[in-house]
N, C-alpha and C positions, 0 to 999 in steps of 0.2 A: 563557454560564454554566458551562459541564461545566469549563472552561478555568479559570476563577477556582477552582472547587471543587479541580481538579487540582494548582493553585499552591497554594492553602491547605494541602492534605492533604501536599504535598511540605515545605512549611515546619514544620508539625505533628511530621510523622515525623522532620524533621532536628533539629528540638530535644528531640524524645523521646529522641534517641540520644545525645544531649549529655553525657557525664560529667560535664563542669565544673559542671552545674546541680543534680546530684543528690547529691553526697556528702560531708555533712557530716562528719567525723571527728575525735575524739579520742582520744589512747592513754590508758587509764588509768593511774594513780598507783598503784605497786606498792611493796610492802614488800620490802627484799633479803631473799634465803633467808639462812639460819642458816650459818656457814661450818663446814666438816667440818675436823679434824684431819688434817695429812701431804698431802703430793704426793709422786707417784712422777714426775712430771716437772714444769717450771716454765717457760713459754712467758713468754719476754719480750718485749713489744711495744716497736719505736721511735716515738719521738715525743716531743713537749716533756712528756707528763703522764709519762713513763717508767713506764708500766704494766705488770703483769706478771698472767698466771693461773697458776693450779697445776690440772696436771691432774692426779685420782686415780688414773688408771689410764696406765701409757706408753703409746704407740700402738702398733701391729704396724706399721706401716710409715710413714714420713716421707717425703713427696715435696716436692720444692721445684723448682717453675718461674718464671722473671723475678720478679714480685713476688706469687705465690701458693703458701701454702704449705699445704700439706693432712696432715691426721693420719688415719691409717686404724686403726681399731681389727677387732681380732679379732672381734668380734662381729659385725661388719659396718658399724656407723656409721662417720661421719668428722667432721674439724671443719678447716675451709679458715680461713685468714685471709687479709687482703689489704687496701690503703688504697685507699679508695671514691676513683674519679676524676669528676672534673667534667661528662664525656663521661655517666654513667651515670646524672646527675642531670638530664641534659636539657641540658647546655650546647652551645652551637653551637662549631663549632671555633674556638680562638684566644679565647673567651670565659670569663673567671676567673668562678667560683662562690663563694662564701661557703656550702661544704659543709655547715659543723655548722646555718646559717640554713635551708637547703635540707632536711636531714631533719628538722630542728625544725617548719618547713612541711608536711613530708609527713606527719609524725605529730599534726598539730593542736596542736602547744606552741604556736603563733604563728598569728594569724587570717591568713586569706586575704584579707578584706579591704583593697582600697586596692592591691591588687598589679595589674599591669598582665592583659587578658583571657588573651592567650597564656600567661603565666606561671601562673593561676590553672587554666585549663584543662589544663596539662601536670600539675600537683601532682594535679588530681584525675584524669584518665587514669591514672597512675602508683598513686593510690590503689585504682584500679577495677582494675589490672591485679595488684596485690597480693592483692586479694579483701578489701579493708575495706569495702566499699560495700555488698558481699553476705554479707557476712560468712561468708567461707569463711575469712577469718585474720582473729586479735585482734593487737592491739599493746599493750605495756606500756612504762610508762617507770618507771625506776629512778633514784636516785641512789646510787652506790658510790664509796667511798675516793674522794670530792669529784670523780668524773667522772658526767655526763650520759648513761647508757644507755638507747636503746630495743630491745625485743625485738617482733620479729614471728613468729608462731604460725601454723603452718598445716601443710599436707602436701602431699604430691607421691606421686605414686602409689601414694597410699594409706599412707606410711608416716610419719612426723612429720618437717616441718622447721622448724628456726628460724634464723633469721637477729638478728645483736647487732649494735647501730651502736652504738659507744663513741666519745663526742665527745672528741678531743684536741686542745684548741689549735685551729687550721686545717686540720686533717687529722679524717678519720671512720675508726675502723679495724673493718671489714665482717669480721664472722664467720658462717659458718653452718655449720649442721648438720643430720645425719639423726639425732641421737641423743636419746634421751629426756627428757622435761622433767624430769627427776631430774638427769640429765648437765649440760642447760644451766644448771639453778639451781646446782648445785653450782658450776657456772664462774663465772658471776656472783657467789655468796659469796666465791669466793677470789680475784675482783680487787683489785688495791692497786698501791700505787706502790711503785717499787724505790726 
């Protein structure tokens, strides 16, 4: 009898820790912030959508390394851009993911029903890691200049943290920043096609 109770307890504790069963999440639809006039610098993004963003203030420093571009501002915050890669969304080596679909699944724009258990569990674990399940972070969905954009908002080390996922054909532009809400809203409002 004690062995049976111990076995049942192990099963229950194992299920209680499974994030795949406990994190229904859906990004809220949000209004695009109003655009402001004038840009100090234009950031043109490569890709099929020919997207660009207006930076209201010129960065103090630009760093480019490999596929990563980082703009550092005099106030101390940064804006970084790179293209998202499949392995960041959980793809095994050699596996090709439909990245826009994976982002939509992650942010609840597509249902997880019908997915293989392993994929559903991976997506739920990613939601958990991003802080979406316990509301340490929030997410919003925008449609700007015909582009689907997901915004993750949270904090890191007590400072604001934002991640933007811009779906551009088969690729996803990933921008993250330690800037203020106003800084990110200005970026969103300035998104357009060249």
